[in-house]
N, C-alpha and C positions, 0 to 999 in steps of 0.2 A: 348203719352208715359208717364208712371208714374215712377218717380225716388224717392227712399228713400235714404237719406243721414244719416248714423249712425255717429254721432259726430258733435257737434256744435262749434268746434274750428275754427281758422282762415281758415284752408284748406277747411273744409266742408262748411262753410258759403260763402267763396269766390267762390267755385264751384257752389253753389246754385244760387248765384247772376249772375254769368257769363252765366250759361246755360239757365236761365230764360230770360236774355237779348238777348241771341242768338236765342232762339226759345220759345216765350211766350206760345206756345201750350203745352209745356212739363209741367206736374204737378210735383212739387218738394216739398217734406216734409223733414225737418231736425229734427232728433230725438237726443236730448241731455240728457244724464243721470243726469246731475247736474241742479240746478236751474239757471235761467237767470242771477242772480246776483252773482253766485259762480264763483270763479276762483282759480286755484292752480298755484303757481309761482308768480313772480313779474313783470318782464319786458322782452321785446324782443328787440333785437338789430339787425340792418341791416347795411350792408356795402353800401356806396354810389355807388360803382362800380357795384353792382348786382341788382339794383332796376328798371332798365329801362323797362324790360319786364313786370313787375308787374304794374308799373305806366301806361304803354300803355294799358293794359287790362282794368284797372279800377282805377280811382283816389282815391279810398277810403284810401289806405295806405299812399299816398302822403299827403292827407289832415290830416290824423291822426298824421303823423310825423311833418308836418309843424305847425299844430295848438297846438299839445300837446307834441311833442317829445323834446328830448335834443340832440343836435348835437355837435360833436367834430372832430378835425383833428389829434390829437396827442395820442399816446399810452405812458403811463408812467410805468416804471419798478422800483419798490422800493426794495432795497436789501442792507443790512448791513449799513444802515444809508445814502445811496446814492439814489438819484432819477434821473433816466435817461429817457429822452424823445425821441421819434421817431415820426416825422411828416409824412404827406402824407397818413394818414389812416382814411379818412373821414367815419364816422359812425353816425347813429342816433338810439336812443332807445326810447321806449314809454312803458307806463304801459300796461300790458296785458289786464287788465279789461277795460281800455279806448278803446283799439283797438277792443276788442270783442263787446263792446256796439255799436260802430260805424258800425261794420260789420253786427251785427244783424239788425240794422235799414236799412242798404243797402239791405240786403237779403229780408226783408219784403217789401221794396219799389219795388223790382223787382218781387214780387208776390210769393215768397217762403213761405211755411207754416213752422212755428217753434214750436216744441213741446218740452218743458223742463221737467225735472224730469221724463224722460221716457227712460229707457234702453231697447234696442231691440236686438234680435238675429235673425238669418235667418228665423226661423219658424214664427216669428212675422211679416215678410215682404213678405209673399207668394203672396200677391196681387199686388206687384210692378214688373215692367218690368226690372228694374235694381236696384241693391243695391250698393251704394258707401260707402265703409268702410273707414271712416275718424276719427275713434275713438281712435287714439293715439297708443302709444307703447304697451299698455296693451290690444289691440283690442281683444275682445271676438269673433267677427265675423271672424277675421283672424284665430284665434285658431280653429274655427270650420272647416276650409278648409285648414289647414296647409299642409297636405300631397300633395295637388295639386300644391302648390306654389314653392316648392324647396327652402325653407328658410335656411339661415345659420346665427347663432348668435355668436358673439365673445364678451366675457365678460372681461372688463379691470380689471387690478389688483388694480388700484388706486381707492380710496374712495372719494366720493364727497357729499356735502350737500348744499342746496340752501336756502339762507336767503335774506331778505332785510335789509336795514339800513336807519336811518334818518340822517346819514352822507352823504353829497353830494360830490361825486367825480367830478373832472373837466372833465374827460373823461374815456376811458377804462384804468383801472389801475390794475397792477399785483403786489401784495404785498407778500413778502416772509419773514417768521419769523420762528425761531427755538425755539421749546419748549424743555424741558428736554427729551422728548421722541423722537423727530425728527423734521423734517421740515413740515410746513404747508404753503399753498399758497392760495391767494385770486384772483379771477377775480371780479373786482368791476367796475360798470359804472352807471351813473345817468339815471333815467328813468322819472323823473319829477322834479319840483322845490322843492320837499320836500323829495324825496326818491331815493335810489340807490339799485341796485341788488348787492348781496354779496355772491358769490359762493366760497366755500372752498374745496380744494383738499389736500389729503395726501396719503401716502402709508399705507398699512394695518398694518404693524408692528408698525408704529408710532401711528396709530389710536388705536390699542389695548394697547400700552404702556400708552397712555393718558387716558385710561379707558373710551373710548367713544363707547364701544361695548355693553353697557348694555341695550340700548333701544330695545324694542320688536317690530321688524319690521313686525310682523304678525298682528299688530293692524290695524283696518280699516283706510283708508285714512282720513286725517284731523288732527289727533293727531301729534304733533311735538316733537322733541327730545330737551327738554328744558335744560337738563344737558349739552349737546354739545353747545347749545346757550350761556349759561353762561361761559363755558370754553373758547370759542372762543372770546367772548366779552372781557374777561380779556387778552387773548393772543394778540389781535390786538387793545387793548385800545389806545395805543399811536398813532396808524395809523389812527384811526377814531375819535380822540379827545374825547375819552371816551363816544361816543354816543352808542346807543343801537342797537342790531340786532332785526329784526322783523321776526317772524316765521309764516309760512303758509304751513302746510303739510311738514315741514322741517324735513327730516330724511336722514341718510347716505345711499348711494347706490353705486353700481358699474356700470359705464356706459356700456350699451350693444349696440354694433354695429350690426344692422340687415341688411343683404343683401338678396334679394329675386329674384329668377330667373324669376318667372312669377308674374305679378301684377293683373291678373284677372283669372276668371274661368267662364265657361258657364253652368256648372251643379253642384248641382241640380237646381240652378237658376243663372242667370247672376250676378256676383259680381265683382267689381273692387275696388282696394285699392289705397289710396294716403297718402302722408305724413308719419308720424312716424309709422303708422300701417304697412307699407311695407318696410320702410328704415329709418335708423338713421345715423347720423354723429356727431362726438364729437363736443360739443358746442364751443370749442376753435377755430374751423375752419368754421363750417357750422351752419347757423341759421335754426333750424327745421321748424320754422314758414315760412321763406322764401321758403324753399324747398317744403313745403306743398302747398303754394300758387302757386308756379310754376307748380306743379303737376295739380292743379285745372285748370290752364290756358290750359295746354296740353290736359287734359281730355275733357274740354268743347269744345275746338276747334275740337278735333277728332270726338266727337259725333255730333256736328253741321254740319261738312263737310261730314259726311257719314250717313246721316239720312236714316233709313230703313235697314241698315246693321250693326247691333250691334257688331257682331263678328269682322268685319273689323275695326270698330271704336276703339274697345278696343285693338286690335293688333297695330293699328296706334298710340294710346296713349303710349303704352309701347315703341315703336320704337322712339317716339319723346322725352319722358321724361327720359328714363333710362340712356342714355350716360352722361347727366349732373350730375345725381346723382352719378354714378360710379366715375366720376372725383372728385367730392367733397369727397366721401368716401376714395378714394385713397390718397388724400391730407390730410385727417383727421387722417389716421393711424400714420404717423410720428409725427403729433402734439400730438395725444393721448399718444404715446410712450414717448414723452418728459415729460408729466405729470406723467407718471409712474416712471420716473427716476430723477425728478427735485431735489430731496434731495441730490443726488450725485453732481449735477452741483452747487447747493447752497454751498456745502462745499469746492469744488475744485477750482471753477473759480472766478476770480476777477469780481467785479460788471459790468465793461464795457463788459467783454467777456461773462458773464452770459447773459446780455441783448442781445448781438449779437447772441449768441447761440440760445436763445429763439426766436428771431424775424426772424431768418433764418431757422427755423426748417422745413418750407415747401416752402421756396423761396430762390433764390440764391442772392449773393452779388450784381450782376449787376441789377437784377430786383428790389431789394429793394432800390438800389441807385437811380433809376428813381423816386421813391416815396419820399425818405428821404435822399437826398444827404448829408445833414449836419450830420446825424447820422452815415452814412457809413464813411464819412471823419474822424469823431472823433474816430471811431473804428480802422481805419487804423493807425491813429496817435498814439493811445494807443499801438498798436502792435509795431510800429516803435520805440517808445520810449524805449521799452523793448529789441527789437532785432536788432535795427539799420538798418532795411531794410524792404521793403514790404514783406508780408507773403511768397510768392513763391520765393522771392529772398534771404530770410534769410538762412544763413548757418546752418547746423545741424551737431552735433557731439555727439557721445555717445560711451563710452568704446573704444575710439581710432579710431572709423570709422567715416568718414566725407563725407558730400556732400555739394556742393556749393549752393544748392537751395532745396526747399521742393517738387517740382514736378520732379520726377525721372523716369527713364526708367527701366523696369524690363524685363530681358531676360526670355524666355520660351522655353521648349523643343517642339518636334514635336506634342505632344498631348495638347499643351497649358498650361502645368503645369509650374508655375513660378520656375525659377532655381537660379536667381541671381539678385541683385540690383546694377545698375551702380552707381558708386561713384568715389571718388579719387582712391579707389581700389574696385573691384567688391566684393560684399558681398554675399556669397553663402547662399541659402535658403534651409532648410531641415526640415523634420518633427521630427527629433531627434538630440540631441547634437552630434557634431563631434569635430574634433580638430580645435583649433584656433577660429577666429572671425566668427560668423555665425548669421543668422536670422532664427527665428522659423516660419515655414509656417503652417498656420492654415486655413482650409476651413470653411467658415461660413455656417451655416445650411440653409435650404430652408424655415424653419418656426421658429418663435420665441420660440415655445414650445421645440425646440431642443437646444436652447442656453445654458442651464445649463451644458450640456456635454462639450461644447466648453469652458465654463468658468472654468470647472474643469481642462481642459488641461492647461489653463493659470495658475491656482493655482499650478499645477505641475512644471511649469517653474520657478516659484518663489522659489520653494523648492530645486532647483538644487544648487549644490555647486557654489560659487561665480565665479570660473574660467570657469564654463560650461554654465553660463547664456547667453542668446542671446542678441545681440545688440538691436534687435527690434523684434516685432511680425508682420509678413506680413499676412494680412487677404485677402483672395480671395474667389470667388464663392458666393453661397448664394443669398440673395436679397440685394437691396440697404440698406434697414433698418437693416437687421441682420449683414451686414458688419460694418455699423456704430456703432451699439450697441456693437459688439465684440471689435472694436477698442477702444471705450470708456472704456470698462471694462478693457482692457489691460493697457491703460495709466492712468486711474483715480483710479482704484482699485488695479491692480497688480503692478503698478509702472513701467511698461515696455513700451518704446516708440512704437507707432503703425504706421504701413504703410498700407494704404488702397489701394488695387489693383483693378483696373477696366479696362474694355475694351472700354467704351464710355464716359470717363471723359474728359471734356474740362477744359480750364484754369479757367473759372468762377466757376465751381463746385469745382475744386481743391482748389481755393483760399478760397471759402466759408468754406470748410471742415477744412482747416488749421487754418484760422482766428477764427473760432468758437471753436477750441480746440477739435474737434472730432477725429482728427488724427494728428500725427506729420509730416507725409509725405504722399504724394499721388503718386502712381505709375501707369504708363501706360505700358501695355504689348507691347513688340516689337518683 
């Protein structure tokens, strides 16, 4: 069997190594468009909790991380002059060039042929029995067969740019600064003894106000946006002790999440995809390198265990690899949404609550407490100092209506429509103002694209005469994410307390929601 691998990144190289070791009779050639010494980007980071499967398949990554990587246990959030740390987050990062060099050597040792400065398309690979497309998010081979795959791409509204810096962070560090145009945030982490990765995010309005939209993104890969480099060096100078940013194909973009129904096709010739060529997840949650290497493990195992039945092997690969990817992508969407709205949180929340909001964007209070009990205890103390009780036990009062706690019962009619909130006195819920004390009932949409219409409804409530304004906004329906975003819009932008209504909310989720400031109250339908 002859296999062509398009793409000499970690995923393609790892697959070539594994399949050659599993079956030395298979001939494998890796085609990489860049030179062996080229690399775009700076470092890659891996969570300790996710590496067992990769280490078991081959020790190359463990050796790279042990001998050349930087390890840490704490995440640091810097905001408004404060530095807040959260432990229990073991991670290791390594320079991407270092990892690629080691993986190239491992692939050669296993008997794979490596051809650099060679870009290939399907027509160039007609003599191979299988083409493995591991050529990244801009995969040209994938583009050739897109109609067969059922792909869906979602483009984030947040802008990001990737730099390095000669400032050494202690570990994964999130820095937030406000410029005259708006808020900017950094993901920084060390990747060697002399360098750190420095990723900057902001919203498009801020990006344009800062004049960072002048770079011609149609220029070929390689050229970097040096104006943005200088601007960000000045903005974050105090945070990195005046050190410089390092550019390498550094230019602004919008993260694109790719979801693909089918990862292989059998005609016009057998092709299978792995890594960023077939799926992506925002870098704040998932390591694209780790995901590609896990794909390589699943694909090599499927091929080795079903020798002679290529169709069955490729189907088995999808069945084995897709569930884990979907899980990461589902977790990544709330995290990515956080970065699309972090400027709001920066302005409204106190540093302790901002850090808690950030660190619980994809995990509950109880789960985070198992990793970082000290951080959770400090967050609860900060809430208690302000409210005099634990989050769900704190009384709520607004416009004369009160409850003794933040987890409330919500009455519903026969169709499941919320009708009233139980409190000292029941608070009727309605879609339009009535007489006396009332709560505005708003259904969250099923998609984020429909949120502006719901936001307009909130704006209308703010414009009501003072005597007709609701005690709170009760948000129901939609998805977990759209309900949360609508609640945050109500309390952080419209200035109206928000009640999040759900049918499967437990105390842990309710506590997380209230303590993070995502909603003032959480309601359970009865």
